[in-house]
N, C-alpha and C positions, 0 to 999 in steps of 0.2 A: 401134533404141534406144528405150526407153520414154521418154515425156514425163515430165520430172522433176516437173511439176505433178501427175501421177497417182501419184507415188511415195508410199508409206506407210511409217511407222515403227511398229514394235511398241510397244504400250502397256506391255509388261512392262519391269521395271527391268533395267538392265545396268550394266556397270562404268563407262561414260562418261556415263550419264544425268545425274548431278549436274553434270558439266561442261557438258553441253548445256543444262541448265536455266539455269545461270549465264550462259552465252553468250546465251541467248534473252532473259533479263532485262536483260542489258547492252545488247543491240540495241534493246530497247524504249525504254530511258531515253536512249540515245545519239541516237536518231532521234525522240524525243518531240516536239520543237518542229516539225519538218517534218511529221510525221504528224498532229499536232494541227491545224496549219494546213490540211492536206489535208482532214481530216474536217470541219473548221469550214466551209470553202468549199463542200464537197460538200453538207453538211447545210443550210447557210444558203440556197444557191441552189435545192437540191432541194426543201426544205421550202416555199420560197416558191411554186414552181410546183405542187407536189402539193396544197398547201392550197387553191389556187384550184379544184382538181378535187374535193377531198374536203370542202370547207366545205359546210354544209347550206343553200346558197343557189343558186349558179349552175347546177349540174348538175340538181338537182331542179326548179328553176324552168324550165329549158330543156326537160327531158323533159315537164313538164306543159304547157308552151306548145305543143309540137309534137304532143302526143298527146291532151291534154285529159282524161287519165285518172289518178286516184290509183293505180290498180293498176299502170299502166306505170311510174310513179315508183318504187313499191315493187319492181317486177320489176327495174328497172335496178340499184338498190342490191343486191338479192339476187343478181343475176348477177355483180356485182363481187366479192361475198363468196364466191360459189360458185367463182369462178376461183381463189380463195385457199385452197381446202380441201386439194387434193391437191398443188398445186405446191410448198408449203413442204417437204413430205416428199421429193418428187422432188429439189428443190434441195439438201436436206441430204445425200441419198445421193450426189449428184454432187460434193460438196466435202469431206465429212468425212474422206476418205482422202487429200486433197491437201495437200501442204506449201505450195502457193501457190494462192490462190483468186481472185485479182484478175481473171484472164482470164474466169472464169465470171461474175464480178460485172459485167463490161463487157457481156457478152452479155445477161444477164437485165435489167440496168438499161436498156440500149439498146432492147431490144424493148418494155419498158414505156413508154418515152418515145415510141416510134413509135405506140403505141396512142392516146396523147393527140393526136398529130398527125392520126391517123385521125379522131378526133372532130371536130377543126377542119375537116378537108377535107370530111367528110360534110355539115357545115352549109352549106358554100359550094357544094357540087355537087349535093345532093339536096334533096328536099322531100317532104312527105306521109308515107305509110307507108314507102317505102324509106328515108327519113331516120330514122324511128323504129327500124327494123330495124338499120340500120347503126350507130346510136348504141348500141343494146343489145349488138351484137357487139363493138364496140371497148371498151365498158365491161367486158364479160366478159374480154376479152384483157388489159385493164389490170389486172384483178384477178389473173389467172393469173401475170403476170410480176411484179407487186408482191408476191405471196405468196412466190415464189422469191427475189426480191431481198431481202426482209426477213431471211431466214435468212443470206444471204451477207454483207450489209453489217453486220448485227449481229455476225457472226463476225469480220469484218475489224476492227471497232472493238474487240472484246474482245482481239484479238491485239496491238494497238499502243497502246491507251490504258489505263493502269493504273486499277484500280478506284477509287482516290482522286481521279481527275481526270475521271471519266465524267460526273458530274452537272453540273459547271460547263461542260464542253464542250457538252453538250446544251443547257444553259441559254443560253449565248451564241449558239450557232448557231441555235437555235429562236427566240430573242428577236430577233436581227437579221433572220432570214428572215421571222419573223412581222410585224415592223415594215414590211418591204418589201411583204409580201403584203397587209397591212391597207390601206396606202396605195394599192397597185395595185388591190385589190378595190373600194375606194371609187370610184376613177376608172374602173375597168372597168364598174361598175354605172351610173355617171352618164354617162360619155362613150362607152364601147364599146357597152354594151347599150342605154342610153337613146337614143343617137343612131344605133344600128345601124351602127356603124363598119365600113367595107369590105363592106357588104352583109349582114353577120351579126355582131352584137356578141359573141354567145356564141362563135362560131368564132374571132374575134379574141382573146378572152380565153384560149381553149384553146391557140392558137398561141403566145401569150406564155408560157404555162405550159410548153410544149414547149421553147422556147428557154432558159428559166431552168434547167429540170431538166437539159438537155443540157450547159449550161455547168458545172453542178456536177459532173457525171460526168467531164467532161474535166479539171477541176481535180484530182479524186481520182486519175485515171490518171497525170497528169503528176507530181504531188508525192509520192504515197505510196510509202514503202519498206516492203515486207512481209517480216517474218521467217519463217523456217521453224521450226515448233514442234518441241520435243524429241521428242514422240510424236504419233502420229495413230492413228485406228482403222484396222484392215484394211478393204479394200474389201469391201462386202457387197451382196447383191442387194436390190432394193426390197422384195420380199415378205418376205425374212428380217428386215429391219429393222422392218417392220410388226408382226411377231410379237413383237418385243421391247418394244413399247409398254407393255403392262401391267406388266412388271417395272420399266421405267424410271420409271413413275408410282408404283408400289407401294413402291419402295425409299425414298421420301421422303414421309412423310405430309403435311408442310407444303406441299410442291410440288403434291401431289394436290389439296389444298384451294385452293391458289392458282389452279390450272387451273379449278376450279369458279367461283371469283370472276371470273376472266376470261370464262368462258362466260356467266355471269349478266349481267355488265356489258355485254358485246357484245349480248346479247339485248335490253338496254335501248335499243339503237340502233333498235329497232322504230319509234321516234318521230322519228328524226333527219331523214329527208327531208320530214317534214310540219310541222316548225317554221315554215318560211317560208310554207307554204301556209295554215297556221292564222292567221298574222299577216295574210296577204293577205285572208282572209275577215273577220277581226275589225276591222282598221284600214286595210287597203289596203297594197299592196306594188308601187309602180311602180319604175322603174329607180333613182331616187334613194334610195328606201327600201331597195332591194336592196343598193345600195352602202353605205348607212349601217349596216345590220345586219351585212353582211360585215365592215365596218371594226370594229364592236363585237366580233364573234366573234374575228377574227384579231388585233385589237389587244390584247384581254385575254389571248389565248393568248401573245402576245409578252411582255407584262409579267409574267405569271404564271410563264413559263418560268424567269426569273431567280430567282424565289423557290423554285420546285420544285427546280432544279438544286443550289443551295447548301444548301437544307434536306435534300435527299436525301444529299448528300455528308457532311453533318454528323450526321444522325440515322438514315440508312437510308431506303429508299424506301417502306417499309410506311406510314409516317406520311403521306407524300405521297399515296399511294393512298387512305388513309382520308379525308383532307381533300377530295380530289377527288370522291369519291362523295357526301359531304355537300353539297358545292357544286353538284353536278349535280342532286341532289334539290331543293335550294332554288331553283335557277334554273328548273326545270320548273314548280314550284308558282307562282312569280312569273309566268311566262308564261301559265299557265292562269287566274290570278285577277285580274290587273290589266291592263286593255286600254288602256293609254296608251302614247304613243311613248316616253317616258322609261323606263317600266317594261319595255317590250319591248327597248329598247336594253340595259338592265341585265341582263335575262334572257339575251340572246344573249352578252353579255360573260361572264356566269357560266358559260354552256355552253362558251364558248371556253376559259376558264381551267380548268374541270374536265376538258375533253377533253385539253388539253395535259398536265395532271397525271397523268391516267390513262395516257396513252401513254408518258410518260417513265418512270413507275413500273413499268409492266408490262414495257417493253422492257429496263429496267435490272435489275430484280429477277430476271428469268429467267436473266441471265448469272451470278448468284451462287449458284444451286442446283447441287449435284452436281459431278461431275468434269469437267475441261476437255475431255477427248476425247469426252464425250457432249454437249457444248454444241450442235453443229449440230442434232442430232436433238431436243434439248430445246427449242430455239427453234422447230423445225418442229412439234413436238407442240403447243406453245402457239399458234402461228399457225393450225394446222389446227383446234384446239379453238375458237378465236375465230371462225374463218370458218364453221364448221358452224352455230353459233347465229346468227351475223350474216347467214347466207344466208336462213334461214327467216323471221327476224324482219321485215325490211322487206317481204317478199312478203306475209306474213300481215298486216302492218300496213296495206298497201294495201287488202286485202280488208276488214279491220275498219273502216278509215276510210270505205270506200264504204258499208258496211252500218250502222255505228253512229256514225260521226263521229270527229273528231280527239280529242275528250276521252277516249274509250275507249282509244285508242292510247296517249295520255300516261299514263293510269292503269296500263296494263300495264307501261310503261316504269318507272314509279315502283315497282311491285311487284318487278321484277327488281333494281333498284338497292338497295332495302331488304334483299332477301335476300342480295345480295352483301356489303353492309355488315355484316350480322350474322355471316356466315361469316368475313369478314376479321378481325373483332374477336375471335371465339371460337377460331378454328382455325388461323390463318396466322401463324407466327412470322416475324420479319424474318430472312432467311438470313444477313445480315451479322452478326447478334448471337448466332447459335447457336454453341455450342462445337464 
């Protein structure tokens, strides 16, 4: 007997399709409270742990400490993004025909969390060049599984959370998760890294991230009730879906330009791993400073999420994306031009707020373009497009930093952000406000 999770339903209309649509809608609203709590706990705990890994502080500083090379720092972030290039498309082809995708979510999410545990274990068990190689490997694997996870968990949220509630859900889960992460980052920098807790403060920080993200995945598994959609796409081969990409993009001009904005914005991350290294060169960055700036970045992320979520629900997320790009540009200019502790704190706070706004806007807007049955592949296309530019950016940034210094890297980042801002203003309509 076929696994019902692999069953697919034709997208074509039939006599009972309106009844199935009505039953699907009723299931969503009947189970909204339970599924809202499940996604809140998963996102809150998961975001807490993942932010400790993705914040532009601990991992770049650790790679630089064990390798002494800007190029290795850039290579690490590039490998993380490289892992996310193909895996979103692979993940989409594995779930777009399924009526239930939670089993696949558990596998992809679980393996991503094991990669974090691998980073922690490597720091405790290895040293020198073997440690650098192991860290790069686990960073790459983290990117692979996070790329696939992004598709699956975005699809899960779109299935059970109505459009009018997605912004506030993300606002509160990101805000509470960010608050925990900000406090944890401060103490991790000051007491874990500063005091080299358990023999390696960075490994201790990564182990905490593993525990928090695993708790979030467990909460989602226990609480969430997943509906079966009225229609799904027929199962298709990987290479056949790749051939459909141009048509998927061409059929919606605004979506095509939105992809371009995503690619330019992720290209701006060429500077991300070098923010903390630049601060270390200009004013110094010991464990206490590392914790303080992590607190600024994650704390602003926390507070801003409440604004972004409610603003997005009320006006659409195009405005959130616009303000985030402007804030990112302003924070980078402040970091470059004022070398005082207060200004650096404010710059990292601005970067954190802008980063959270971009992430929420990009992840929510993509759910609003086009047909529901194409959603998994549309998420995958966006994730792959982001990863392509985000892969080359940090690696190139490391080489540019070695040859020309950090200022040149920040200048390139500002140019990408400026181009993304212009295209967003001139060519991208808010999908929620189109007829």
